[in-house]
C-alpha positions in Angstrom: 16.3 -109.3 -28.4 14.3 -106.4 -27.1 16.1 -104.9 -24.1 13.2 -103.5 -22.3 14.5 -104.0 -18.8 15.6 -100.9 -16.8 18.8 -102.3 -15.3 18.9 -99.7 -12.6 15.7 -100.8 -11.0 14.0 -103.9 -9.7 10.6 -104.6 -8.4 9.0 -101.3 -9.4 10.0 -101.9 -13.0 9.1 -105.5 -12.9 5.7 -104.4 -11.5 4.8 -107.8 -10.2 5.3 -109.6 -13.5 3.4 -112.7 -12.7 0.2 -110.8 -12.0 0.7 -108.6 -15.0 1.0 -111.4 -17.5 -2.6 -112.5 -17.5 -4.3 -109.1 -17.8 -6.8 -108.4 -20.5 -8.8 -105.3 -21.2 -12.0 -105.4 -23.3 -12.7 -102.1 -25.1 -15.2 -101.9 -27.9 -15.1 -105.6 -28.8 -11.4 -105.8 -29.5 -8.6 -107.2 -27.3 -5.9 -105.0 -25.9 -2.6 -106.4 -24.8 -0.8 -104.0 -22.5 2.9 -104.0 -21.6 3.3 -102.1 -18.4 6.7 -100.9 -17.2 9.0 -103.4 -18.9 8.9 -106.4 -21.0 5.6 -108.0 -20.1 4.3 -109.3 -23.4 0.8 -110.4 -22.6 -2.6 -111.6 -23.4 -3.8 -112.6 -26.8 -2.0 -113.5 -30.0 -4.1 -113.3 -33.1 -1.6 -113.3 -35.9 1.8 -112.0 -37.0 1.0 -108.4 -36.3 1.1 -109.0 -32.6 4.5 -108.1 -30.9 6.0 -106.3 -33.9 5.9 -102.8 -32.4 8.2 -101.6 -29.6 8.7 -98.5 -27.5 12.0 -97.5 -25.9 12.8 -96.7 -23.2 10.2 -98.5 -21.1 10.4 -95.9 -18.4 11.2 -92.2 -18.6 13.1 -90.7 -15.6 13.8 -87.0 -16.1 15.6 -84.8 -13.6 14.8 -81.1 -14.1 14.2 -77.8 -12.2 11.3 -75.5 -11.4 10.2 -72.9 -14.0 12.0 -74.7 -16.8 11.1 -76.2 -20.2 12.8 -79.4 -21.0 12.6 -82.0 -23.7 13.3 -85.8 -23.5 12.9 -88.4 -26.2 11.5 -91.9 -26.8 11.6 -94.1 -29.8 8.8 -96.1 -31.7 9.9 -99.0 -33.8 7.9 -101.0 -36.3 9.5 -104.5 -36.2 7.4 -105.8 -39.1 9.3 -106.5 -42.3 6.2 -106.2 -44.5 3.4 -104.1 -43.1 3.0 -100.5 -41.9 1.6 -99.7 -38.5 -0.1 -96.7 -37.0 0.5 -95.8 -33.3 -1.7 -93.6 -31.2 -0.1 -91.8 -28.3 -1.8 -90.6 -25.2 -0.8 -89.0 -21.9 -2.7 -90.1 -18.8 -2.5 -89.8 -15.0 -0.7 -92.7 -13.3 -0.6 -94.3 -9.9 0.1 -97.7 -8.2 -2.3 -100.1 -6.8 -1.9 -102.0 -3.6 0.4 -104.6 -5.2 2.7 -101.9 -6.5 1.5 -102.3 -10.1 1.4 -99.3 -12.4 -2.2 -98.2 -13.1 -3.5 -95.4 -15.4 -6.4 -93.2 -14.6 -8.7 -92.4 -17.5 -9.9 -88.8 -17.7 -13.5 -89.9 -17.6 -13.1 -92.3 -14.7 -15.9 -92.2 -12.2 -14.7 -90.6 -9.0 -16.3 -91.5 -5.7 -15.5 -89.2 -2.7 -15.7 -90.3 0.9 -16.1 -88.2 4.1 -12.4 -88.5 4.9 -11.4 -86.6 1.7 -10.3 -89.6 -0.3 -11.3 -89.8 -4.0 -11.6 -93.3 -5.3 -11.6 -94.6 -8.9 -11.6 -98.1 -10.4 -8.6 -98.9 -12.5 -7.2 -102.2 -13.8 -9.5 -104.3 -16.1 -13.2 -104.6 -16.4 -13.1 -108.2 -15.2 -10.7 -107.3 -12.4 -11.2 -103.7 -11.3 -8.8 -102.3 -8.7 -9.8 -99.4 -6.4 -7.3 -96.7 -5.8 -7.2 -93.4 -4.0 -6.3 -90.5 -6.4 -6.7 -87.7 -3.8 -2.9 -87.6 -3.1 -1.7 -88.2 -6.7 1.2 -85.9 -7.7 0.4 -85.5 -11.3 2.7 -83.9 -14.0 0.1 -84.6 -16.8 -0.5 -80.9 -17.4 3.2 -80.3 -17.8 3.6 -82.7 -20.7 3.2 -82.2 -24.4 3.6 -84.7 -27.2 5.2 -83.9 -30.5 2.6 -85.9 -32.3 -0.5 -87.8 -31.3 -0.4 -90.4 -34.1 2.6 -91.8 -35.8 2.7 -93.9 -39.0 5.7 -96.2 -39.3 6.9 -98.0 -42.4 8.2 -101.6 -42.1 11.3 -101.6 -39.9 11.2 -97.9 -39.4 12.3 -96.4 -36.1 11.2 -92.9 -35.2 12.5 -90.8 -32.3 9.9 -88.6 -30.7 10.0 -85.5 -28.4 8.2 -85.2 -25.1 8.2 -81.7 -23.9 8.1 -80.9 -20.2 7.2 -77.5 -18.9 7.7 -77.4 -15.1 5.9 -74.6 -13.3 7.5 -72.5 -10.6 7.2 -73.4 -7.0 7.2 -77.2 -7.2 9.7 -79.7 -5.9 10.0 -83.5 -5.7 8.7 -86.3 -7.9 5.6 -86.1 -10.1 4.2 -88.9 -12.3 2.2 -89.5 -15.4 2.0 -92.2 -18.1 2.7 -92.3 -21.8 0.4 -94.8 -23.5 1.4 -96.0 -27.0 -1.3 -98.1 -28.8 -1.4 -99.6 -32.3 -4.5 -98.7 -34.4 -7.2 -101.2 -34.7 -6.6 -103.4 -37.7 -8.1 -106.7 -38.9 -6.1 -109.8 -38.5 -6.3 -111.7 -41.8 -3.9 -114.5 -41.0 -6.4 -116.4 -38.7 -9.3 -116.1 -41.1 -11.3 -114.4 -38.3 -11.9 -110.7 -38.5 -10.7 -110.1 -35.0 -8.8 -106.8 -34.5 -5.8 -106.9 -32.3 -4.4 -103.9 -30.4 -0.9 -103.8 -28.7 -0.5 -101.3 -26.0 2.5 -100.1 -24.0 2.4 -98.1 -20.8 5.6 -96.1 -20.2 5.8 -94.5 -16.7 7.0 -90.9 -16.8 8.6 -89.8 -13.5 9.7 -86.2 -13.3 12.2 -85.3 -10.5 12.0 -81.5 -9.9 15.2 -80.8 -8.1 16.2 -78.0 -5.7 16.1 -78.0 -1.9 16.4 -81.6 -0.7 13.1 -83.0 0.3 12.7 -85.4 3.2 11.5 -88.9 2.5 8.3 -89.5 4.4 7.9 -93.3 4.2 5.9 -95.1 6.9 5.6 -98.7 7.8 2.0 -98.8 8.8 1.4 -102.4 9.7 2.6 -106.0 9.5 0.3 -109.0 9.4 0.0 -112.7 8.6 -2.3 -114.1 5.9 -3.0 -117.7 5.0 -3.7 -118.1 1.3 -5.7 -121.1 0.2 -4.5 -123.0 -2.9 -6.1 -122.1 -6.1 -5.7 -123.1 -9.7 -2.5 -121.1 -10.2 -0.9 -120.8 -6.7 -0.2 -123.3 -4.0 -1.3 -122.5 -0.4 1.0 -120.2 1.4 1.5 -118.2 4.6 2.2 -114.6 3.7 3.8 -111.8 5.7 2.3 -108.5 4.7 4.0 -105.1 5.1 1.8 -102.1 4.6 3.9 -99.1 3.4 2.7 -95.5 2.9 4.5 -92.8 1.0 3.2 -89.6 2.6 5.9 -87.4 1.0 6.8 -85.9 -2.3 9.7 -88.2 -3.3 9.9 -91.5 -5.3 11.9 -93.9 -3.1 13.1 -97.4 -3.0 12.7 -99.5 0.1 13.7 -102.9 1.5 11.7 -104.7 4.2 13.1 -107.1 6.7 10.8 -109.3 8.9 11.5 -111.8 11.7 8.7 -114.2 12.4 8.6 -115.8 15.8 6.2 -118.5 17.1 5.2 -119.2 20.7 6.1 -122.7 22.0 6.1 -123.8 25.6 5.6 -120.2 26.8 8.7 -118.9 24.9 9.2 -117.1 21.6 11.2 -119.1 19.1 12.3 -117.6 15.8 10.8 -119.3 12.7 12.4 -117.3 9.9 13.9 -114.0 8.8 13.0 -112.6 5.4 14.2 -109.7 3.3 11.8 -108.2 0.8 13.1 -107.2 -2.7 14.0 -103.6 -3.4 10.7 -101.9 -4.2 9.9 -98.4 -5.6 7.0 -96.3 -4.3 5.8 -93.1 -5.9 4.4 -90.3 -3.8 1.0 -90.5 -2.3 0.4 -94.3 -2.6 0.1 -97.2 -0.2 1.4 -100.6 -1.2 1.4 -104.0 0.4 4.7 -106.0 0.3 4.2 -109.8 0.5 6.6 -112.6 1.2 6.0 -116.3 1.8 7.2 -117.6 5.1 8.3 -120.8 3.3 6.3 -123.2 5.5 2.7 -123.7 6.6 2.1 -122.3 10.1 -0.4 -124.0 12.4 -3.0 -122.0 14.4 -1.3 -120.2 17.3 0.3 -117.0 18.6 3.0 -115.3 16.5 5.2 -112.2 16.7 6.3 -110.1 13.8 9.4 -107.9 14.2 9.4 -105.8 11.0 11.7 -103.0 9.7 11.8 -100.9 6.6 15.0 -99.4 5.1 15.8 -96.6 2.7 19.3 -96.7 1.4 20.3 -98.9 4.4 18.7 -96.3 6.8 15.9 -97.6 9.0 12.7 -95.8 8.1 10.3 -97.5 10.5 9.5 -100.5 12.6 6.5 -102.6 13.7 6.5 -105.1 16.6 3.2 -107.0 16.6 1.8 -110.1 18.3 -0.9 -112.0 16.3 -3.4 -114.8 17.1 -3.2 -116.4 13.7 -5.8 -118.9 12.5 -3.1 -120.6 10.3 -3.4 -123.9 8.5 -5.3 -126.3 10.6 -3.7 -129.3 8.8 -0.3 -128.4 10.4 0.5 -129.3 14.0 3.8 -127.5 14.5 6.3 -125.0 13.0 9.9 -125.5 12.1 12.4 -123.3 14.0 15.4 -121.7 12.3 18.7 -121.0 14.0 18.5 -119.0 17.2 21.6 -116.9 16.4 22.1 -113.7 14.4 25.6 -113.1 13.0 26.5 -109.6 12.0 28.0 -109.2 9.4 27.4 -112.6 7.7 30.3 -112.0 5.2 33.4 -110.3 6.2 36.2 -109.1 3.8 39.6 -108.7 5.4 42.6 -107.1 3.8 45.8 -109.2 4.6 49.4 -109.2 3.4 52.1 -111.8 3.9 53.7 -111.7 7.3 51.1 -109.4 8.8 48.4 -109.8 11.4 44.8 -108.4 11.1 41.9 -108.5 13.5 38.2 -108.0 13.0 35.1 -108.2 15.1 31.8 -110.1 14.5 28.7 -109.7 16.6 26.6 -112.6 17.7 23.1 -112.2 19.1 20.6 -114.7 20.6 17.3 -114.2 18.8 15.6 -116.4 21.4 14.4 -115.5 24.9 16.0 -118.7 26.2 19.7 -118.9 27.0 21.9 -120.9 24.6 25.4 -122.3 24.7 27.4 -121.5 21.5 30.3 -123.4 20.0 32.2 -121.4 17.4 34.6 -122.8 14.8 36.4 -121.9 11.6 36.2 -124.5 8.8 37.1 -124.9 5.2 33.9 -124.1 3.1 32.1 -127.4 2.6 32.3 -127.5 -1.2 36.1 -126.9 -1.1 36.8 -130.1 0.7 36.1 -132.3 -2.3 36.8 -130.2 -5.4 39.7 -128.9 -7.5 40.3 -127.2 -10.8 43.1 -126.4 -13.3 43.8 -122.7 -13.7 44.7 -120.9 -16.9 48.5 -121.6 -16.4 47.7 -125.4 -16.1 48.3 -125.5 -12.3 46.2 -128.0 -10.3 44.5 -126.0 -7.5 42.6 -127.9 -4.8 39.9 -126.6 -2.5 42.2 -126.9 0.5 44.6 -124.4 -1.2 42.0 -121.7 -0.7 41.6 -122.4 3.0 43.0 -120.2 5.7 41.9 -122.2 8.8 45.6 -123.0 9.6 46.5 -119.3 10.3 43.1 -117.7 11.2 41.7 -118.2 14.8 38.4 -117.3 16.4 37.9 -116.1 20.1 36.1 -117.3 22.1 35.4 -120.8 20.8 32.5 -121.5 23.4 30.3 -119.1 25.4 26.8 -118.8 26.8 24.3 -116.1 25.7 21.3 -115.2 27.9 18.0 -114.5 26.2 18.5 -111.8 23.6 22.1 -111.5 24.7 25.0 -110.4 22.6 28.7 -111.4 22.3 31.6 -110.1 20.2 33.8 -112.6 18.3 37.4 -111.8 17.4 38.8 -113.0 14.1 42.6 -112.9 14.0 44.5 -113.7 10.9 48.2 -114.2 10.9 49.1 -114.6 7.2 52.4 -116.5 6.7 54.9 -115.6 3.9 53.5 -118.0 1.4 55.8 -118.6 -1.7 52.9 -118.4 -4.2 50.0 -116.7 -2.5 46.5 -116.8 -4.1 44.5 -113.6 -4.5 41.9 -114.7 -1.9 41.5 -117.2 1.0 38.3 -118.3 2.6 36.8 -119.8 5.8 33.4 -120.5 7.1 32.4 -119.3 10.6 30.1 -121.9 12.0 28.1 -121.2 15.2 26.2 -124.2 16.8 23.7 -123.2 19.4 22.1 -125.6 22.0 19.5 -124.9 24.7 20.1 -125.9 28.3 18.1 -129.1 27.7 20.6 -130.2 25.1 18.1 -129.6 22.3 19.9 -128.2 19.3 18.8 -124.5 18.7 20.3 -124.3 15.2 23.5 -123.7 13.2 24.4 -120.3 11.8 27.1 -119.9 9.2 29.1 -116.9 8.2 32.0 -116.3 5.7 35.3 -114.5 6.0 37.3 -114.0 2.9 40.9 -112.6 3.0 42.0 -110.4 0.1 45.8 -110.7 -0.4 47.5 -107.3 -0.7 51.0 -106.0 -1.3 51.9 -108.8 -3.7 52.9 -107.4 -7.1 50.9 -108.6 -10.1 48.5 -110.7 -8.0 45.0 -110.3 -9.3 42.0 -112.6 -9.2 40.5 -114.0 -12.5 36.8 -114.7 -12.5 35.8 -117.7 -14.7 32.3 -119.1 -14.8 31.3 -122.4 -16.5 27.7 -123.0 -17.5 26.1 -126.3 -16.5 22.6 -127.8 -16.9 19.5 -125.9 -17.7 16.3 -127.9 -17.0 12.6 -127.2 -16.6 9.6 -129.1 -15.2 5.9 -128.3 -15.1 4.6 -127.1 -11.7 1.0 -126.5 -12.9 -0.7 -125.9 -16.2 1.3 -123.3 -18.2 3.8 -122.7 -15.4 7.3 -124.2 -15.3 10.1 -124.3 -12.7 13.3 -123.5 -14.5 16.6 -124.5 -12.8 20.1 -123.5 -14.0 23.5 -124.6 -12.8 26.8 -122.6 -13.0 30.2 -123.3 -11.6 32.9 -120.8 -10.5 36.2 -122.2 -11.9 38.2 -119.0 -11.3 40.4 -118.1 -8.4 38.2 -115.3 -7.0 34.7 -114.9 -5.7 31.9 -113.2 -7.6 28.5 -111.7 -6.7 26.2 -113.3 -9.3 22.9 -112.2 -10.7 21.0 -114.8 -12.7 18.1 -114.4 -15.1 16.1 -116.7 -17.4 14.9 -115.4 -20.8 12.5 -116.8 -23.2 13.3 -115.5 -26.7 11.6 -116.2 -30.0 13.5 -117.8 -32.8 13.6 -115.6 -35.9 15.2 -117.2 -38.9 17.9 -119.0 -36.8 18.6 -115.9 -34.7 17.2 -114.4 -31.5 14.1 -112.2 -31.9 11.7 -110.7 -29.4 12.2 -111.6 -25.7 8.8 -112.7 -24.2 10.0 -113.4 -20.7 12.9 -112.0 -18.6 12.6 -113.3 -15.0 15.0 -113.0 -12.1 16.3 -116.4 -10.8 17.2 -117.0 -7.2 19.5 -119.3 -5.3 17.5 -118.8 -2.1 15.5 -122.0 -2.3 18.8 -123.8 -2.1 20.2 -121.5 0.7 22.8 -120.2 -1.7 23.2 -116.4 -1.3 25.9 -113.8 -1.4 29.3 -114.3 -3.0 29.9 -117.4 -5.1 33.3 -118.8 -4.1 35.9 -120.5 -6.2 34.9 -124.2 -6.9 31.3 -123.5 -6.0 28.5 -124.9 -8.0 25.3 -122.9 -7.6 21.7 -123.6 -8.7 19.3 -120.9 -9.6 15.5 -121.3 -10.1 12.5 -119.3 -11.2 8.9 -119.8 -12.1 8.2 -119.2 -15.8 4.6 -118.5 -16.8 4.0 -119.2 -20.5 0.2 -118.8 -20.4 0.2 -115.7 -22.6 3.2 -116.7 -24.8 2.2 -117.6 -28.4 2.9 -121.1 -29.7 6.2 -121.5 -31.5 10.0 -122.1 -31.1 12.0 -120.3 -28.5 15.5 -120.1 -26.9 15.3 -120.7 -23.2 18.5 -119.0 -21.8 19.8 -118.7 -18.3 22.3 -115.7 -18.1 24.6 -115.3 -15.1 26.0 -111.8 -14.9 29.1 -111.0 -12.7 32.3 -108.9 -12.5 31.4 -105.6 -14.1 29.3 -106.8 -17.1 30.7 -110.3 -17.8 28.2 -113.0 -18.3 27.9 -116.8 -18.8 25.0 -118.3 -20.7 23.3 -121.7 -20.7 20.7 -122.4 -23.4 18.3 -125.0 -24.6 15.6 -125.0 -27.4 11.9 -125.3 -26.5 8.7 -125.4 -28.3 5.4 -124.0 -26.9 2.2 -125.6 -27.9 -1.5 -124.8 -27.2 -4.1 -127.4 -26.4 -7.5 -126.2 -25.4 -6.1 -123.0 -24.0 -3.4 -124.7 -21.9 0.2 -123.9 -23.0 2.8 -126.6 -22.8 6.6 -126.3 -23.1 8.7 -129.1 -24.5 12.4 -129.5 -25.3 13.7 -129.4 -28.9 17.3 -129.5 -30.1 19.2 -126.3 -30.6 20.3 -127.7 -34.0 16.8 -127.7 -35.2 16.6 -124.0 -34.3 19.7 -123.1 -36.3 22.2 -123.8 -33.4 22.8 -121.9 -30.2 22.8 -118.1 -30.2 24.2 -115.5 -27.8 21.5 -113.5 -26.1 22.4 -109.8 -25.9 21.3 -108.1 -22.8 
């Protein structure tokens, strides 16, 4: 497997993978497949030469200081067992387009200036040009020197190269460029058609010139709603857009949060709250973060309450009312719970015989008053499940509950519009003979309007960590379950994986699905590595003992070459531990439409462990 994923980053490195995977550049009559930022193996396949050349790392981050000459390294690898390859290396300016995708700027690009001082160039592809402003680009291109411009690699040869960085005096902050590695034009004889194929990698180079701390200058410019009509690839959707501008000199990662309210009966009612994935923004660019509301919204008046965060620090807010054209086919919107609970998950340290108290805060997100009933319950899944631990002891879900010795105060109260209330959680842990490492309880808040209409139910979680008991330590154990896929539209598949927590402690899972080629009964090149989510099933946060959790992702195979593959769901947890579920698949091509079908793992040489 090619580990081309930078584990310390998320959306910036992924660079909007689903948009990247269909890119094609035409240059002098030959096709160029570009891999930008990470593992996006894309475009055309015209023989065995494609995909047999790799660059590592897939992003270069270098901290350094002013007036210093530094060297960093990268590696080129010819993965072919039989043929040599020649790789041309170039250094180019780099920016981001509005979607956050990496874009290079060619030195001969046509620059168009406007009266406001902006300088525009077209990047992207000839078929799909993207207009970007390069006037604020913080370039380190002139600082960089390559050891060689062309590298010849024997079969299976790996060569480590130097990239020299000479930082001038008087600079500070983050500067960017791109290293482009491209195979030489060769003729593909396997197909019988003399069509040259070129494979190209774009490796972002981000130089962090350290010294006096620079202030992050990130602004949330605007928030808006957009209705997207269905097309051949995407269903219709209502999108919330956040326009973010990096006016400073630092590369930062941001998280957006938006609450969407709709007007009904002269009052605002909350439709949903959304959190945007962690996103990286280089200096001098504007990007547009997008999230689907999750339901079609009818024409009407809406309110967006948006906030942007940097390292949990609020960096800007927008409160905006919108007359939205919406989807005329829809008559009404669906309201989510009216209550906010902060925090949603609460760890409490307890010890046998001791009492502990903690405070939760409840807020009414509606302008109408609501009556709230509060209760502590055994988590739903624990009421019907049990497991046998490593010592052979039968442990029931009820054994993990603490509702008999934890109380909530008050159990009923009224909140005025946008009102707040503190809830007191009191745990009085008895001297249990054989305590478990952790105990759990759901905090369930049920809100009703004065008319008796239900305003929604909000759940939180408290988990009590047992302390001062010698030798007591939780053991995480994850059991893999089913791994299935179904076609959502041509060349796109919904992949669903199931995992179960059969340990006696909670974990915070991260799940990915990988599509890895079969190479002589072993795992070869990974063509897809996509984050899976439990959000569609409203399964987030810690995964509790006895809990079964489903994860899903959309897998686009349009640019994956026909052949046999391992489809593997990997659930990572507890400091590097991982569980894997795997099936065999075959991708076929019929008139340009890719299809994925199941094949037995035995026919592929048996299951194999995918190394991350």
